[in-house]
A tleap script that builds the chain and sets N, CA, C and O, in Angstrom:
source leaprc.protein.ff14SB
mol = sequence {
  NMET ALA MET THR GLU LYS ILE LYS ILE LEU
  LEU VAL LYS LYS ASN MET LYS THR THR ASN
  LEU ALA GLN LEU LEU ASN THR ASN PRO SER
  ASN ILE TYR ASN LYS PHE LYS ARG ASN ASN
  PHE SER GLU LYS ASP LEU GLU ARG ILE ALA
  ALA VAL LEU GLY CYS LYS PHE GLU GLY SER
  PHE VAL MET GLU ASP GLY ASP LYS CILE
}
set mol.1.N position { 20.054 26.328 12.102 }
set mol.1.CA position { 20.961 27.363 11.629 }
set mol.1.C position { 21.491 26.936 10.257 }
set mol.1.O position { 21.887 25.786 10.067 }
set mol.2.N position { 21.493 27.860 9.319 }
set mol.2.CA position { 21.976 27.589 7.960 }
set mol.2.C position { 23.496 27.386 7.965 }
set mol.2.O position { 24.207 27.949 8.797 }
set mol.3.N position { 23.968 26.586 7.037 }
set mol.3.CA position { 25.396 26.302 6.942 }
set mol.3.C position { 26.197 27.581 6.712 }
set mol.3.O position { 27.299 27.725 7.240 }
set mol.4.N position { 25.656 28.498 5.934 }
set mol.4.CA position { 26.330 29.777 5.709 }
set mol.4.C position { 26.594 30.479 7.038 }
set mol.4.O position { 27.684 31.005 7.264 }
set mol.5.N position { 25.585 30.485 7.920 }
set mol.5.CA position { 25.754 31.122 9.231 }
set mol.5.C position { 26.833 30.411 10.036 }
set mol.5.O position { 27.641 31.062 10.699 }
set mol.6.N position { 26.855 29.085 9.983 }
set mol.6.CA position { 27.860 28.320 10.726 }
set mol.6.C position { 29.265 28.647 10.223 }
set mol.6.O position { 30.190 28.800 11.021 }
set mol.7.N position { 29.424 28.752 8.921 }
set mol.7.CA position { 30.745 29.070 8.362 }
set mol.7.C position { 31.157 30.485 8.770 }
set mol.7.O position { 32.321 30.722 9.095 }
set mol.8.N position { 30.217 31.418 8.754 }
set mol.8.CA position { 30.533 32.790 9.157 }
set mol.8.C position { 30.939 32.848 10.627 }
set mol.8.O position { 31.850 33.597 10.979 }
set mol.9.N position { 30.288 32.078 11.487 }
set mol.9.CA position { 30.656 32.024 12.903 }
set mol.9.C position { 32.057 31.439 13.039 }
set mol.9.O position { 32.874 31.935 13.814 }
set mol.10.N position { 32.324 30.389 12.287 }
set mol.10.CA position { 33.648 29.769 12.311 }
set mol.10.C position { 34.724 30.776 11.902 }
set mol.10.O position { 35.781 30.849 12.529 }
set mol.11.N position { 34.453 31.550 10.854 }
set mol.11.CA position { 35.411 32.562 10.407 }
set mol.11.C position { 35.658 33.607 11.496 }
set mol.11.O position { 36.797 34.029 11.697 }
set mol.12.N position { 34.616 34.022 12.192 }
set mol.12.CA position { 34.775 34.994 13.278 }
set mol.12.C position { 35.650 34.399 14.373 }
set mol.12.O position { 36.557 35.062 14.877 }
set mol.13.N position { 35.380 33.145 14.744 }
set mol.13.CA position { 36.175 32.496 15.800 }
set mol.13.C position { 37.632 32.315 15.385 }
set mol.13.O position { 38.524 32.279 16.233 }
set mol.14.N position { 37.870 32.202 14.085 }
set mol.14.CA position { 39.236 32.057 13.573 }
set mol.14.C position { 39.862 33.402 13.213 }
set mol.14.O position { 40.983 33.455 12.708 }
set mol.15.N position { 39.122 34.502 13.478 }
set mol.15.CA position { 39.588 35.863 13.142 }
set mol.15.C position { 39.958 35.981 11.667 }
set mol.15.O position { 41.006 36.520 11.312 }
set mol.16.N position { 39.082 35.470 10.826 }
set mol.16.CA position { 39.317 35.486 9.381 }
set mol.16.C position { 38.147 36.140 8.667 }
set mol.16.O position { 37.053 36.281 9.213 }
set mol.17.N position { 38.411 36.529 7.444 }
set mol.17.CA position { 37.373 37.089 6.574 }
set mol.17.C position { 37.099 36.110 5.439 }
set mol.17.O position { 37.860 35.173 5.198 }
set mol.18.N position { 36.009 36.353 4.762 }
set mol.18.CA position { 35.640 35.501 3.635 }
set mol.18.C position { 36.731 35.494 2.570 }
set mol.18.O position { 36.968 34.473 1.925 }
set mol.19.N position { 37.390 36.624 2.388 }
set mol.19.CA position { 38.467 36.684 1.394 }
set mol.19.C position { 39.631 35.773 1.781 }
set mol.19.O position { 40.270 35.176 0.915 }
set mol.20.N position { 39.906 35.666 3.089 }
set mol.20.CA position { 40.950 34.751 3.554 }
set mol.20.C position { 40.577 33.308 3.235 }
set mol.20.O position { 41.414 32.519 2.797 }
set mol.21.N position { 39.316 32.979 3.459 }
set mol.21.CA position { 38.839 31.625 3.160 }
set mol.21.C position { 38.981 31.335 1.668 }
set mol.21.O position { 39.424 30.254 1.281 }
set mol.22.N position { 38.612 32.282 0.851 }
set mol.22.CA position { 38.732 32.102 -0.598 }
set mol.22.C position { 40.179 31.831 -0.986 }
set mol.22.O position { 40.447 30.960 -1.814 }
set mol.23.N position { 41.112 32.569 -0.394 }
set mol.23.CA position { 42.536 32.354 -0.682 }
set mol.23.C position { 42.956 30.940 -0.309 }
set mol.23.O position { 43.624 30.259 -1.087 }
set mol.24.N position { 42.566 30.502 0.879 }
set mol.24.CA position { 42.929 29.164 1.340 }
set mol.24.C position { 42.350 28.069 0.443 }
set mol.24.O position { 42.941 27.001 0.285 }
set mol.25.N position { 41.186 28.354 -0.139 }
set mol.25.CA position { 40.520 27.380 -1.017 }
set mol.25.C position { 40.942 27.531 -2.476 }
set mol.25.O position { 40.462 26.802 -3.345 }
set mol.26.N position { 41.846 28.483 -2.742 }
set mol.26.CA position { 42.298 28.763 -4.107 }
set mol.26.C position { 41.133 29.051 -5.052 }
set mol.26.O position { 41.039 28.490 -6.144 }
set mol.27.N position { 40.258 29.933 -4.604 }
set mol.27.CA position { 39.114 30.330 -5.410 }
set mol.27.C position { 38.911 31.835 -5.279 }
set mol.27.O position { 39.569 32.484 -4.465 }
set mol.28.N position { 38.027 32.374 -6.056 }
set mol.28.CA position { 37.709 33.799 -6.002 }
set mol.28.C position { 36.727 34.070 -4.871 }
set mol.28.O position { 35.840 33.257 -4.611 }
set mol.29.N position { 36.876 35.207 -4.197 }
set mol.29.CA position { 35.902 35.549 -3.155 }
set mol.29.C position { 34.471 35.557 -3.684 }
set mol.29.O position { 33.543 35.218 -2.951 }
set mol.30.N position { 34.280 35.939 -4.946 }
set mol.30.CA position { 32.914 35.965 -5.495 }
set mol.30.C position { 32.288 34.571 -5.504 }
set mol.30.O position { 31.077 34.437 -5.332 }
set mol.31.N position { 33.105 33.533 -5.703 }
set mol.31.CA position { 32.571 32.165 -5.652 }
set mol.31.C position { 32.065 31.834 -4.246 }
set mol.31.O position { 31.012 31.217 -4.087 }
set mol.32.N position { 32.816 32.247 -3.242 }
set mol.32.CA position { 32.404 31.995 -1.859 }
set mol.32.C position { 31.158 32.809 -1.533 }
set mol.32.O position { 30.216 32.286 -0.938 }
set mol.33.N position { 31.144 34.089 -1.917 }
set mol.33.CA position { 29.973 34.928 -1.654 }
set mol.33.C position { 28.720 34.345 -2.308 }
set mol.33.O position { 27.642 34.377 -1.715 }
set mol.34.N position { 28.854 33.814 -3.527 }
set mol.34.CA position { 27.707 33.207 -4.203 }
set mol.34.C position { 27.209 31.974 -3.457 }
set mol.34.O position { 26.002 31.769 -3.328 }
set mol.35.N position { 28.132 31.156 -2.967 }
set mol.35.CA position { 27.723 29.981 -2.194 }
set mol.35.C position { 27.038 30.411 -0.896 }
set mol.35.O position { 26.063 29.793 -0.469 }
set mol.36.N position { 27.557 31.483 -0.265 }
set mol.36.CA position { 26.912 32.003 0.942 }
set mol.36.C position { 25.494 32.468 0.627 }
set mol.36.O position { 24.558 32.170 1.369 }
set mol.37.N position { 25.343 33.190 -0.463 }
set mol.37.CA position { 24.042 33.746 -0.840 }
set mol.37.C position { 23.009 32.641 -1.078 }
set mol.37.O position { 21.846 32.762 -0.692 }
set mol.38.N position { 23.464 31.562 -1.725 }
set mol.38.CA position { 22.559 30.449 -2.035 }
set mol.38.C position { 22.522 29.395 -0.931 }
set mol.38.O position { 21.693 28.485 -0.966 }
set mol.39.N position { 23.427 29.516 0.057 }
set mol.39.CA position { 23.583 28.492 1.097 }
set mol.39.C position { 23.743 27.129 0.431 }
set mol.39.O position { 23.059 26.161 0.765 }
set mol.40.N position { 24.676 27.091 -0.527 }
set mol.40.CA position { 24.837 25.930 -1.395 }
set mol.40.C position { 26.235 25.337 -1.227 }
set mol.40.O position { 27.149 25.664 -1.985 }
set mol.41.N position { 26.397 24.464 -0.230 }
set mol.41.CA position { 27.678 23.827 0.021 }
set mol.41.C position { 27.501 22.319 -0.016 }
set mol.41.O position { 26.610 21.771 0.633 }
set mol.42.N position { 28.354 21.656 -0.778 }
set mol.42.CA position { 28.330 20.191 -0.775 }
set mol.42.C position { 29.096 19.714 0.458 }
set mol.42.O position { 29.812 20.487 1.095 }
set mol.43.N position { 28.936 18.450 0.781 }
set mol.43.CA position { 29.686 17.897 1.906 }
set mol.43.C position { 31.187 17.987 1.636 }
set mol.43.O position { 31.980 18.231 2.545 }
set mol.44.N position { 31.565 17.787 0.368 }
set mol.44.CA position { 32.977 17.911 -0.008 }
set mol.44.C position { 33.473 19.335 0.243 }
set mol.44.O position { 34.576 19.525 0.754 }
set mol.45.N position { 32.662 20.341 -0.116 }
set mol.45.CA position { 33.014 21.743 0.157 }
set mol.45.C position { 33.234 21.951 1.650 }
set mol.45.O position { 34.210 22.578 2.062 }
set mol.46.N position { 32.322 21.423 2.450 }
set mol.46.CA position { 32.385 21.617 3.898 }
set mol.46.C position { 33.591 20.921 4.506 }
set mol.46.O position { 34.230 21.459 5.411 }
set mol.47.N position { 33.904 19.742 4.022 }
set mol.47.CA position { 35.088 19.030 4.508 }
set mol.47.C position { 36.357 19.791 4.145 }
set mol.47.O position { 37.298 19.857 4.935 }
set mol.48.N position { 36.375 20.358 2.955 }
set mol.48.CA position { 37.542 21.136 2.506 }
set mol.48.C position { 37.689 22.419 3.331 }
set mol.48.O position { 38.797 22.792 3.716 }
set mol.49.N position { 36.569 23.086 3.597 }
set mol.49.CA position { 36.589 24.293 4.421 }
set mol.49.C position { 37.128 23.947 5.814 }
set mol.49.O position { 37.986 24.651 6.345 }
set mol.50.N position { 36.628 22.880 6.388 }
set mol.50.CA position { 37.102 22.463 7.710 }
set mol.50.C position { 38.606 22.186 7.679 }
set mol.50.O position { 39.333 22.594 8.585 }
set mol.51.N position { 39.062 21.502 6.652 }
set mol.51.CA position { 40.488 21.155 6.554 }
set mol.51.C position { 41.368 22.397 6.486 }
set mol.51.O position { 42.376 22.475 7.188 }
set mol.52.N position { 41.003 23.369 5.652 }
set mol.52.CA position { 41.851 24.561 5.519 }
set mol.52.C position { 41.783 25.458 6.756 }
set mol.52.O position { 42.681 26.267 6.989 }
set mol.53.N position { 40.710 25.314 7.551 }
set mol.53.CA position { 40.581 26.119 8.761 }
set mol.53.C position { 41.051 25.366 10.008 }
set mol.53.O position { 40.970 25.887 11.120 }
set mol.54.N position { 41.538 24.147 9.818 }
set mol.54.CA position { 42.120 23.401 10.930 }
set mol.54.C position { 41.126 22.839 11.923 }
set mol.54.O position { 41.398 22.794 13.123 }
set mol.55.N position { 39.968 22.407 11.429 }
set mol.55.CA position { 38.995 21.771 12.313 }
set mol.55.C position { 38.378 20.583 11.586 }
set mol.55.O position { 38.685 20.331 10.420 }
set mol.56.N position { 37.505 19.854 12.281 }
set mol.56.CA position { 36.835 18.699 11.687 }
set mol.56.C position { 35.416 19.101 11.294 }
set mol.56.O position { 34.825 20.003 11.887 }
set mol.57.N position { 34.884 18.419 10.290 }
set mol.57.CA position { 33.482 18.613 9.934 }
set mol.57.C position { 32.748 17.318 10.210 }
set mol.57.O position { 33.075 16.274 9.645 }
set mol.58.N position { 31.751 17.389 11.084 }
set mol.58.CA position { 30.934 16.225 11.441 }
set mol.58.C position { 29.464 16.596 11.326 }
set mol.58.O position { 28.670 16.277 12.210 }
set mol.59.N position { 29.107 17.257 10.258 }
set mol.59.CA position { 27.763 17.819 10.184 }
set mol.59.C position { 27.731 19.141 10.941 }
set mol.59.O position { 26.772 19.909 10.870 }
set mol.60.N position { 28.812 19.369 11.663 }
set mol.60.CA position { 29.052 20.645 12.338 }
set mol.60.C position { 30.564 20.817 12.391 }
set mol.60.O position { 31.311 19.881 12.106 }
set mol.61.N position { 31.003 21.989 12.748 }
set mol.61.CA position { 32.427 22.247 12.890 }
set mol.61.C position { 32.797 22.033 14.349 }
set mol.61.O position { 32.087 22.478 15.250 }
set mol.62.N position { 33.925 21.342 14.577 }
set mol.62.CA position { 34.384 21.090 15.929 }
set mol.62.C position { 35.718 21.817 16.117 }
set mol.62.O position { 36.715 21.497 15.470 }
set mol.63.N position { 35.710 22.797 17.015 }
set mol.63.CA position { 36.903 23.587 17.280 }
set mol.63.C position { 37.884 22.769 18.104 }
set mol.63.O position { 37.531 21.734 18.669 }
set mol.64.N position { 39.127 23.251 18.164 }
set mol.64.CA position { 40.173 22.561 18.914 }
set mol.64.C position { 39.777 22.357 20.380 }
set mol.64.O position { 40.159 21.362 20.996 }
set mol.65.N position { 39.010 23.302 20.934 }
set mol.65.CA position { 38.594 23.205 22.334 }
set mol.65.C position { 37.320 22.381 22.529 }
set mol.65.O position { 36.793 22.298 23.639 }
set mol.66.N position { 36.825 21.768 21.437 }
set mol.66.CA position { 35.627 20.929 21.509 }
set mol.66.C position { 34.326 21.673 21.260 }
set mol.66.O position { 33.265 21.054 21.180 }
set mol.67.N position { 34.395 22.994 21.135 }
set mol.67.CA position { 33.205 23.800 20.862 }
set mol.67.C position { 32.672 23.439 19.494 }
set mol.67.O position { 33.434 23.381 18.529 }
set mol.68.N position { 31.353 23.192 19.393 }
set mol.68.CA position { 30.731 22.836 18.120 }
set mol.68.C position { 29.892 23.986 17.601 }
set mol.68.O position { 29.207 24.682 18.349 }
set mol.69.N position { 29.973 24.157 16.293 }
set mol.69.CA position { 29.189 25.216 15.619 }
set mol.69.C position { 28.300 24.530 14.605 }
set mol.69.O position { 27.539 25.194 13.902 }
savepdb mol mol.pdb
quit
């Protein structure tokens, strides 16, 4: 599964939209959409996304209930 898909699943589980994620990351939604389109996320990006969404990144996202995406 592509990282873009994993992030989108995480957003659904958190009841958030891409625009909400962009706000939390202090960036423009177009920057996030471009990264989604290219599936171009650095490990630092992924760690930051996990931090603002309140989960851990271990090569996957780990939800509070232990569910991994």
